[in-house]
C-alpha positions, 0 to 999 in steps of 0.5 A: 987693650985697644986705643980707638980714636973718635971724631964728629964735625958739624955745622949748625944754621939757625933760622928765624929770629935770633933774638932770645926773649920770653915773656913770664908772670910769676904763678900766684899773679904780679906784674909780667916780666921780659927775660932777654938773653944772649943774641944766637949765632946764626951758623956755628961749628960742632965739634966732638972728639975723644979716644977710648981705650978698651981695658977688658971686655967690659970696661972702656975709658975714655976721655974726649972734648966736645964745643961749639964756636960761632961768630959771638960764642963758644962753648966748651966741655 
């Protein structure tokens, strides 16, 4: 058995407009409407870390965490 750590880190920079808006209309007609989401972060940090345990030549068991953090938002998995 072999235990292997892994780590990946990066920075993401968003160019252009940070607003999240789109105009939609139903297929069968009707009035168009606007959908607005939360504003995106200009810069954010992305991290992926974990451990992989090799049980045999065909089987590996892994556990990890990934996330993205900016000044106004957080996302983890």
